N, C-alpha and C positions, 0 to 999 in steps of 0.2 A: 367404668363398666366398658367392655368390649362391643364394640360394634357387628353384631351380626352380619357377614353378608352371605348373599344366596349365590351359592354356583349351580349349573348347569351337571347332572347329571352325566356321569362318562357312557359315551357312547359306545357300547358294546355290541352291537346286531343291524344290523338294514335289513328289509325288506326286497325281495328281487319281486317289481310285480310289473304284470303285463295286464294295458290297458289295450284293450279293441273296443272303436266305434262302432255301435252297435246299426243295424239296418242299410248298412253300405257294403257294394262289393265295386271292384275289389275291397279287401277288408283295409282299414287305415289301423297303424296299430301301433303301439311302442313298449320299451322293457325298460323300465331305468330302478334302481338302487334308490331307496328311500330310508332316513332314518326311523328306527321302528319308535323310538321314545316323541316323535314330532304331534302336533297337535292335528287334526284335520283342514283347520285354515291354511296350514303349510302343506298339507298334502295337497288342497284346491290349489293351491298355486303353484305346486311343480306339476301339476296334472296339465292344468288348464296353461301353462307355458311348452310343454315338452308335447302336448298335443298339436299345439299352433294355436291356438282363440286369444283372445286379444283382451279378458278379464270385462267382458264390454255389459252380461247380464246377469243375470240370479244362477244360485245354481246350489247344490245339494247332492246329500249322501243317502241311499239305502242299503241299510243292511237289515237283512230280514224285514220285521216290521218296526223298526226304529228308523229316525228320520233324525237328519245332523244337517246345518244350515248355519244359514246368519238368521237368528230369531225373528219373530214378528209381534211388534208390541200388540199390534189386535187379534192376535190369536195364539195368546201367549199356551206353551204347554205341547202344540203340535210339531214343532223343531226345535231338537235337542241343541244346546249352542256349541258350532264346532272346535271354537275356541276352548274348548273344555275339555275334550275330549282326545287323547291321546289313539294312535294308530295301532299300536299294539295292545290295545282295551278291547276294540273291536276288534280287532281281525288276525286270524293265526295262518299258518301254512297250508294253502291247500281251499284255504276259503275264498268267496267270493261276494263282492258285495259291486254295487250301482251309484257312476259319480253321474248325477244330471247337471248340463251345463244348457243354458239360454233354456226358459221352461217355456218359451214360444214356441221356438224352431223343435224343441224336446229332441235334444241331443244326449243318447242314453252311453255311457261306458260301461264294460264291463273290466271291475278290476278283479286278478287272480291274484294269490299272493302265491306265486310260485315256490319261493325258499326262503328261509329265514338265514340267513350268513353271520357270520363273524364279521365284525366291522373291522379294514384295513386300517391299522395305527399312523395317523399321517392323510388319508385318504378324504377328498372334498366328499360330501351328499347334500342334495341327490344329483346323481346323475345317470344320463343317459346312457343305454347298452346297446338298445339295438330297433331299430324301427322301419314301417314300410308307407311309404305315400304321404300328399299333405295332406294337411287338414284342412278339410272344405273351408270357401270363405263366411265368415258370419254373414248373418242374413241372409242367406239363399235359402231359408225356403225348408230346414231341416232337411233328414234323410231322403224324404220325396223329391223334394225341390232341387237338393245335389244332384243326384240320381238322374233328374231331368236335363239339370244343366250339363252333367256331363254325357250324356247323347249328343246334344246338340252341342257341344264344340270337337266333336269327333265328324260331324257333319258341315263341312261349309259352303251346299248347297240349303242347308235350312234357312227356316224364313226368321229367326230369332237370332241366328250364329252371330252379326255383325254386333248386334247388341248387348248378346253376353260378352263377347269378348272384349268390348267396350267396356263392361261393369267390371269384368275381371281383371284387367289391364295385361299387357304383356308377360307380364314376372309369374303368372299362375302358373303352374308343369303341378296336374293331379299326382305325379310320378314322382315328385322331387320329395325329399325330407335327407338329411345332413346328418348324422350322429355329432359327427364333429362338431357341426357349425353350432347346432343345440348346444352343444356342450361347452363352445367357445364364448357363445353370446350368454348364457348363464354364469360362465367365471368372469367374463368382462362388466 
């Protein structure tokens, strides 16, 4: 008897997604190409990576009234298992959904399916196409805390300036994001 092998279906389409962090000005956003047939746990990993988060907190997706993420054994049925749901089954061109990260700081991301494109033969996905501004630092207090922090680092006379700069380190530049660097790190 022949042993059956399981093969991945050939990728035919990719989604062009625009991810925009809510409640932050100026906007922090990324435009990425994502395989259409991946599960939402893979989408989470890609969004987390390209936005610049460290995957240190809980996350979830909101698509209409449906919730997807890591199921909680203490509250069965409230969240559908993201490992069992494919991107192309929950979103189509023009659709939007929300990616939540860090339920304490409450980072909400609008995810827009801008286009559905034919996959390029031999191309590697996911891939970042564009983006603006650095991801806020983890545990900075959510959008309100981040906006407060940005105001402080603009004012060297502010009483909290030295503490914030010490906490951030010299490397943080809120305007810095490199598409080439993000893609290179992913390939590496």
